ROBA-278603 format. One record per atom (N, C-alpha, C, CB): atom name; z, y, x; residue in one letter; chain. Coordinates in Angstrom, 1 decimal, always signed. Atoms other than C-alpha are relative to their C-alpha. Glycine has a CB too. Layout:
N
SITE | CA | Z | Y | X | A | A
...
This chain:
70
SITE | N | -0.8 | -1.2 | -0.1 | M | A
SITE | CA | +5.1 | +16.5 | -64.0 | M | A
SITE | C | +0.0 | +0.5 | +1.4 | M | A
SITE | CB | +1.5 | -0.4 | -0.4 | M | A
SITE | N | +0.0 | -0.6 | -1.3 | T | A
SITE | CA | +5.0 | +18.9 | -61.2 | T | A
SITE | C | +1.0 | +1.2 | -0.1 | T | A
SITE | CB | -1.4 | +0.5 | +0.4 | T | A
SITE | N | -0.8 | -1.2 | -0.1 | T | A
SITE | CA | +7.3 | +21.6 | -60.0 | T | A
SITE | C | -0.9 | +1.2 | +0.1 | T | A
SITE | CB | +0.9 | -0.1 | +1.2 | T | A
SITE | N | +0.8 | -1.2 | -0.2 | G | A
SITE | CA | +6.1 | +25.1 | -59.7 | G | A
SITE | C | -0.2 | +0.8 | -1.3 | G | A
SITE | CB | -1.4 | -0.4 | +0.4 | G | A
SITE | N | +0.4 | -1.0 | +1.0 | R | A
SITE | CA | +4.4 | +26.9 | -62.6 | R | A
SITE | C | +0.3 | -0.5 | -1.4 | R | A
SITE | CB | -1.4 | +0.4 | +0.1 | R | A
SITE | N | -0.3 | +0.4 | +1.4 | T | A
SITE | CA | +6.0 | +25.2 | -65.6 | T | A
SITE | C | +0.9 | +1.0 | -0.7 | T | A
SITE | CB | +0.6 | -1.5 | +0.0 | T | A
SITE | N | -0.8 | -1.0 | +0.8 | S | A
SITE | CA | +7.4 | +27.6 | -68.2 | S | A
SITE | C | +1.3 | -0.7 | -0.5 | S | A
SITE | CB | -0.7 | +0.6 | -1.1 | S | A
SITE | N | -1.3 | +0.5 | +0.5 | G | A
SITE | CA | +11.0 | +27.1 | -69.4 | G | A
SITE | C | -0.2 | -0.9 | -1.2 | G | A
SITE | CB | +0.9 | +1.0 | -0.2 | G | A
SITE | N | +0.1 | +0.8 | +1.3 | S | A
SITE | CA | +10.0 | +25.9 | -72.9 | S | A
SITE | C | -0.8 | -1.2 | +0.2 | S | A
SITE | CB | -0.7 | +0.9 | -1.1 | S | A
SITE | N | +0.8 | +1.2 | -0.2 | S | A
SITE | CA | +7.3 | +23.5 | -71.7 | S | A
SITE | C | +0.7 | -1.0 | +0.9 | S | A
SITE | CB | -1.4 | +0.4 | +0.6 | S | A
SITE | N | -0.9 | +0.9 | -0.9 | R | A
SITE | CA | +9.7 | +22.2 | -69.0 | R | A
SITE | C | +1.0 | -0.8 | -0.9 | R | A
SITE | CB | +0.7 | +0.8 | +1.1 | R | A
SITE | N | -1.0 | +0.6 | +0.9 | S | A
SITE | CA | +12.3 | +21.5 | -71.7 | S | A
SITE | C | -0.6 | -1.0 | -0.9 | S | A
SITE | CB | +0.8 | +1.0 | -0.8 | S | A
SITE | N | +0.8 | +0.9 | +0.8 | E | A
SITE | CA | +9.7 | +19.9 | -73.9 | E | A
SITE | C | -0.4 | -1.3 | +0.8 | E | A
SITE | CB | -1.2 | +0.6 | -0.6 | E | A
SITE | N | +0.4 | +1.1 | -0.8 | M | A
SITE | CA | +8.5 | +17.7 | -71.1 | M | A
SITE | C | +1.2 | -0.9 | +0.3 | M | A
SITE | CB | -0.6 | +0.4 | +1.4 | M | A
SITE | N | -1.2 | +0.8 | -0.3 | I | A
SITE | CA | +12.1 | +16.6 | -70.3 | I | A
SITE | C | +0.4 | -0.8 | -1.2 | I | A
SITE | CB | +1.2 | +0.9 | +0.4 | I | A
SITE | N | -0.4 | +0.7 | +1.2 | K | A
SITE | CA | +12.8 | +15.7 | -73.9 | K | A
SITE | C | -1.0 | -1.1 | -0.3 | K | A
SITE | CB | +0.0 | +1.0 | -1.2 | K | A
SITE | N | +1.0 | +1.0 | +0.2 | K | A
SITE | CA | +9.5 | +13.8 | -74.2 | K | A
SITE | C | +0.2 | -1.2 | +0.9 | K | A
SITE | CB | -1.4 | +0.6 | +0.2 | K | A
SITE | N | -0.3 | +1.1 | -0.9 | L | A
SITE | CA | +10.2 | +11.8 | -71.1 | L | A
SITE | C | +1.2 | -0.8 | -0.4 | L | A
SITE | CB | +0.2 | +0.6 | +1.4 | L | A
SITE | N | -1.3 | +0.7 | +0.4 | R | A
SITE | CA | +13.7 | +11.0 | -72.3 | R | A
SITE | C | -0.3 | -1.0 | -1.2 | R | A
SITE | CB | +1.1 | +1.0 | -0.3 | R | A
SITE | N | +0.3 | +0.8 | +1.1 | T | A
SITE | CA | +12.4 | +9.8 | -75.6 | T | A
SITE | C | -1.0 | -1.2 | +0.3 | T | A
SITE | CB | -0.6 | +0.8 | -1.2 | T | A
SITE | N | +0.9 | +1.0 | -0.4 | Q | A
SITE | CA | +9.6 | +7.8 | -74.0 | Q | A
SITE | C | +0.7 | -1.1 | +0.7 | Q | A
SITE | CB | -1.1 | +0.5 | +0.9 | Q | A
SITE | N | -0.8 | +1.0 | -0.7 | L | A
SITE | CA | +12.2 | +6.0 | -71.9 | L | A
SITE | C | +1.0 | -0.6 | -1.0 | L | A
SITE | CB | +0.8 | +0.7 | +1.1 | L | A
SITE | N | -0.9 | +0.6 | +1.0 | G | A
SITE | CA | +14.2 | +5.3 | -75.1 | G | A
SITE | C | +1.5 | +0.3 | +0.4 | G | A
SITE | CB | -0.2 | -1.4 | -0.1 | G | A
SITE | N | -1.4 | -0.3 | -0.4 | L | A
SITE | CA | +17.3 | +7.0 | -73.7 | L | A
SITE | C | +0.6 | +1.1 | -0.8 | L | A
SITE | CB | +0.0 | +0.4 | +1.5 | L | A
SITE | N | -0.8 | -1.1 | +0.5 | T | A
SITE | CA | +20.0 | +9.2 | -75.2 | T | A
SITE | C | +0.1 | +1.0 | +1.1 | T | A
SITE | CB | +1.4 | -0.5 | -0.6 | T | A
SITE | N | -0.2 | -1.1 | -1.0 | Q | A
SITE | CA | +20.7 | +12.5 | -73.5 | Q | A
SITE | C | +1.1 | -0.5 | +1.0 | Q | A
SITE | CB | +0.4 | +1.3 | -0.7 | Q | A
SITE | N | -1.0 | +0.5 | -0.9 | E | A
SITE | CA | +23.8 | +10.9 | -72.1 | E | A
SITE | C | -0.5 | -1.0 | +1.0 | E | A
SITE | CB | +1.2 | -0.6 | -0.8 | E | A
SITE | N | +0.6 | +1.0 | -0.9 | Q | A
SITE | CA | +21.9 | +7.9 | -70.7 | Q | A
SITE | C | -1.0 | +0.7 | +1.0 | Q | A
SITE | CB | -0.7 | -1.1 | -0.8 | Q | A
SITE | N | +0.9 | -0.7 | -0.9 | F | A
SITE | CA | +19.2 | +10.2 | -69.3 | F | A
SITE | C | +0.7 | +0.7 | +1.1 | F | A
SITE | CB | -0.9 | +0.9 | -0.9 | F | A
SITE | N | -0.8 | -0.8 | -1.0 | A | A
SITE | CA | +21.7 | +12.4 | -67.6 | A | A
SITE | C | +0.6 | -0.9 | +1.0 | A | A
SITE | CB | +1.2 | +0.7 | -0.7 | A | A
SITE | N | -0.5 | +1.0 | -0.9 | A | A
SITE | CA | +23.3 | +9.3 | -66.0 | A | A
SITE | C | -1.1 | -0.4 | +1.0 | A | A
SITE | CB | +0.6 | -1.2 | -0.7 | A | A
SITE | N | +1.1 | +0.4 | -0.8 | R | A
SITE | CA | +19.9 | +8.2 | -64.7 | R | A
SITE | C | -0.4 | +1.1 | +1.0 | R | A
SITE | CB | -1.2 | -0.4 | -0.9 | R | A
SITE | N | +0.5 | -1.1 | -0.9 | V | A
SITE | CA | +19.1 | +11.6 | -63.2 | V | A
SITE | C | +1.2 | +0.4 | +0.9 | V | A
SITE | CB | -0.4 | +1.2 | -0.9 | V | A
SITE | N | -1.2 | -0.3 | -0.9 | G | A
SITE | CA | +22.7 | +12.0 | -61.8 | G | A
SITE | C | +0.6 | +1.3 | -0.4 | G | A
SITE | CB | -0.4 | +0.0 | +1.4 | G | A
SITE | N | -0.6 | -1.3 | +0.4 | V | A
SITE | CA | +23.9 | +15.0 | -63.9 | V | A
SITE | C | +0.9 | -0.3 | -1.2 | V | A
SITE | CB | -1.1 | +1.1 | -0.3 | V | A
SITE | N | -0.8 | +0.2 | +1.2 | T | A
SITE | CA | +26.3 | +15.5 | -66.8 | T | A
SITE | C | -0.8 | +0.1 | -1.2 | T | A
SITE | CB | +1.1 | +1.1 | +0.0 | T | A
SITE | N | +0.6 | -0.1 | +1.3 | F | A
SITE | CA | +25.4 | +15.2 | -70.4 | F | A
SITE | C | -0.3 | +1.4 | -0.4 | F | A
SITE | CB | +0.8 | -0.7 | -1.1 | F | A
SITE | N | +0.2 | -1.4 | +0.4 | S | A
SITE | CA | +25.9 | +18.9 | -70.9 | S | A
SITE | C | -1.1 | +0.7 | +0.8 | S | A
SITE | CB | +1.3 | +0.8 | +0.2 | S | A
SITE | N | +1.1 | -0.5 | -0.8 | M | A
SITE | CA | +23.5 | +19.7 | -68.1 | M | A
SITE | C | -1.4 | -0.4 | -0.6 | M | A
SITE | CB | +0.1 | -0.4 | +1.5 | M | A
SITE | N | +1.3 | +0.5 | +0.6 | A | A
SITE | CA | +20.7 | +17.5 | -69.6 | A | A
SITE | C | -0.2 | +0.7 | -1.3 | A | A
SITE | CB | +0.1 | -1.5 | -0.1 | A | A
SITE | N | +0.1 | -0.6 | +1.3 | N | A
SITE | CA | +21.4 | +19.0 | -73.0 | N | A
SITE | C | -0.5 | +1.5 | +0.2 | N | A
SITE | CB | +1.4 | +0.0 | -0.7 | N | A
SITE | N | +0.4 | -1.3 | -0.3 | R | A
SITE | CA | +21.0 | +22.5 | -71.5 | R | A
SITE | C | -1.5 | +0.1 | +0.4 | R | A
SITE | CB | +0.8 | +0.7 | +1.0 | R | A
SITE | N | +1.4 | +0.1 | -0.4 | W | A
SITE | CA | +17.7 | +21.5 | -70.0 | W | A
SITE | C | -0.9 | -0.1 | -1.2 | W | A
SITE | CB | -0.3 | -1.2 | +1.0 | W | A
SITE | N | +0.8 | +0.2 | +1.2 | E | A
SITE | CA | +16.3 | +20.3 | -73.3 | E | A
SITE | C | +0.0 | +1.2 | -0.9 | E | A
SITE | CB | +0.5 | -1.2 | -0.7 | E | A
SITE | N | -0.1 | -1.2 | +0.9 | A | A
SITE | CA | +17.5 | +23.4 | -75.1 | A | A
SITE | C | -0.6 | +1.2 | +0.7 | A | A
SITE | CB | +1.5 | +0.3 | -0.3 | A | A
SITE | N | +0.6 | -1.1 | -0.7 | G | A
SITE | CA | +15.8 | +25.6 | -72.4 | G | A
SITE | C | +1.0 | +1.0 | +0.5 | G | A
SITE | CB | -1.0 | +0.7 | -0.9 | G | A
SITE | N | -1.0 | -0.9 | -0.5 | R | A
SITE | CA | +19.1 | +27.2 | -71.4 | R | A
SITE | C | +0.3 | -0.1 | +1.5 | R | A
SITE | CB | +1.3 | -0.2 | -0.7 | R | A
SITE | N | -0.2 | +0.2 | -1.5 | S | A
SITE | CA | +19.0 | +25.9 | -67.8 | S | A
SITE | C | -1.2 | -0.8 | +0.5 | S | A
SITE | CB | +1.3 | -0.8 | +0.2 | S | A
SITE | N | +1.1 | +0.7 | -0.7 | R | A
SITE | CA | +16.5 | +24.5 | -65.3 | R | A
SITE | C | +0.6 | -1.0 | +0.9 | R | A
SITE | CB | -0.9 | +1.0 | +0.7 | R | A
SITE | N | -0.5 | +1.0 | -1.0 | P | A
SITE | CA | +16.9 | +21.3 | -63.2 | P | A
SITE | C | +0.0 | +0.6 | +1.4 | P | A
SITE | CB | -0.8 | -1.2 | -0.2 | P | A
SITE | N | +0.0 | -0.4 | -1.4 | S | A
SITE | CA | +17.8 | +21.8 | -59.6 | S | A
SITE | C | -1.2 | -0.8 | +0.6 | S | A
SITE | CB | +1.3 | -0.4 | +0.7 | S | A
SITE | N | +1.1 | +0.7 | -0.7 | P | A
SITE | CA | +15.1 | +20.7 | -57.1 | P | A
SITE | C | +0.3 | -1.5 | +0.1 | P | A
SITE | CB | -0.3 | +0.6 | +1.4 | P | A
SITE | N | -0.4 | +1.4 | -0.1 | L | A
SITE | CA | +17.0 | +17.5 | -56.5 | L | A
SITE | C | -0.2 | -0.8 | -1.3 | L | A
SITE | CB | +1.4 | -0.2 | +0.6 | L | A
SITE | N | +0.1 | +0.6 | +1.3 | A | A
SITE | CA | +17.3 | +16.7 | -60.2 | A | A
SITE | C | -1.5 | -0.1 | -0.4 | A | A
SITE | CB | +0.8 | +0.8 | -1.1 | A | A
SITE | N | +1.4 | -0.1 | +0.4 | W | A
SITE | CA | +13.6 | +17.7 | -60.8 | W | A
SITE | C | -0.7 | -1.2 | +0.7 | W | A
SITE | CB | -0.6 | +1.3 | +0.4 | W | A
SITE | N | +0.7 | +1.2 | -0.7 | R | A
SITE | CA | +12.5 | +15.1 | -58.1 | R | A
SITE | C | +0.3 | -1.3 | -0.7 | R | A
SITE | CB | +0.5 | +0.0 | +1.5 | R | A
SITE | N | -0.4 | +1.2 | +0.7 | E | A
SITE | CA | +14.4 | +12.4 | -60.0 | E | A
SITE | C | -0.7 | -0.1 | -1.3 | E | A
SITE | CB | +1.5 | -0.1 | -0.2 | E | A
SITE | N | +0.8 | +0.0 | +1.3 | I | A
SITE | CA | +12.8 | +13.5 | -63.3 | I | A
SITE | C | -1.4 | -0.4 | +0.3 | I | A
SITE | CB | +0.1 | +1.4 | -0.6 | I | A
SITE | N | +1.4 | +0.4 | -0.3 | E | A
SITE | CA | +9.4 | +13.3 | -61.6 | E | A
SITE | C | -0.1 | -1.5 | +0.3 | E | A
SITE | CB | -0.5 | +0.9 | +1.2 | E | A
SITE | N | +0.0 | +1.5 | -0.3 | R | A
SITE | CA | +10.2 | +9.8 | -60.3 | R | A
SITE | C | +0.0 | -0.8 | -1.3 | R | A
SITE | CB | +1.2 | -0.3 | +0.9 | R | A
SITE | N | +0.0 | +0.7 | +1.3 | L | A
SITE | CA | +11.1 | +8.7 | -63.8 | L | A
SITE | C | -1.3 | +0.2 | -0.8 | L | A
SITE | CB | +1.2 | +0.6 | -0.9 | L | A
SITE | N | +1.3 | -0.3 | +0.6 | S | A
SITE | CA | +7.9 | +10.3 | -65.1 | S | A
SITE | C | -1.1 | -0.9 | +0.5 | S | A
SITE | CB | -0.4 | +1.5 | +0.1 | S | A
SITE | N | +0.9 | +0.9 | -0.6 | R | A
SITE | CA | +5.9 | +8.3 | -62.6 | R | A
SITE | C | +0.2 | -1.4 | -0.5 | R | A
SITE | CB | +0.1 | +0.1 | +1.5 | R | A
SITE | N | -0.3 | +1.3 | +0.5 | T | A
SITE | CA | +7.6 | +5.2 | -63.8 | T | A
SITE | C | -0.6 | -0.3 | -1.4 | T | A
SITE | CB | +1.6 | -0.3 | -0.1 | T | A
SITE | N | +0.6 | +0.0 | +1.4 | V | A
SITE | CA | +6.5 | +5.9 | -67.4 | V | A
SITE | C | -1.5 | -0.1 | +0.1 | V | A
SITE | CB | +0.4 | +1.2 | -0.8 | V | A
SITE | N | +1.5 | +0.0 | -0.1 | R | A
SITE | CA | +2.9 | +6.6 | -66.3 | R | A
SITE | C | -0.5 | -1.3 | +0.6 | R | A
SITE | CB | -0.4 | +1.1 | +0.9 | R | A
SITE | N | +0.4 | +1.3 | -0.6 | N | A
SITE | CA | +2.7 | +3.4 | -64.2 | N | A
SITE | C | +0.2 | -1.1 | -0.9 | N | A
SITE | CB | +0.9 | -0.2 | +1.3 | N | A
SITE | N | -0.2 | +1.1 | +1.0 | A | A
SITE | CA | +4.1 | +1.3 | -67.0 | A | A
SITE | C | -1.1 | +0.0 | -1.0 | A | A
SITE | CB | +1.3 | +0.2 | -0.7 | A | A
SITE | N | +1.1 | -0.1 | +1.0 | R | A
SITE | CA | +1.2 | +2.5 | -69.2 | R | A
SITE | C | -1.3 | -0.7 | +0.5 | R | A
SITE | CB | -0.3 | +1.4 | -0.4 | R | A
SITE | N | +1.2 | +0.5 | -0.6 | R | A
SITE | CA | -1.4 | +1.2 | -66.8 | R | A
SITE | C | -0.2 | -1.5 | -0.2 | R | A
SITE | CB | -0.1 | +0.3 | +1.5 | R | A
């Protein structure tokens, strides 16, 4: 995952895919990223975008998933 040129719908799809790969509920994912459930829900629905700080945490979680596959 990278910041920058990700469209809203693909960003929301990436967030949902990451969350499901981690085996987390939206509530659990929100807690890991440091936001509320409603914020994580809006990200997945494409109604909001993560802040730069939240996006960095999402990228960190994504790297964790990628590294676990190696």
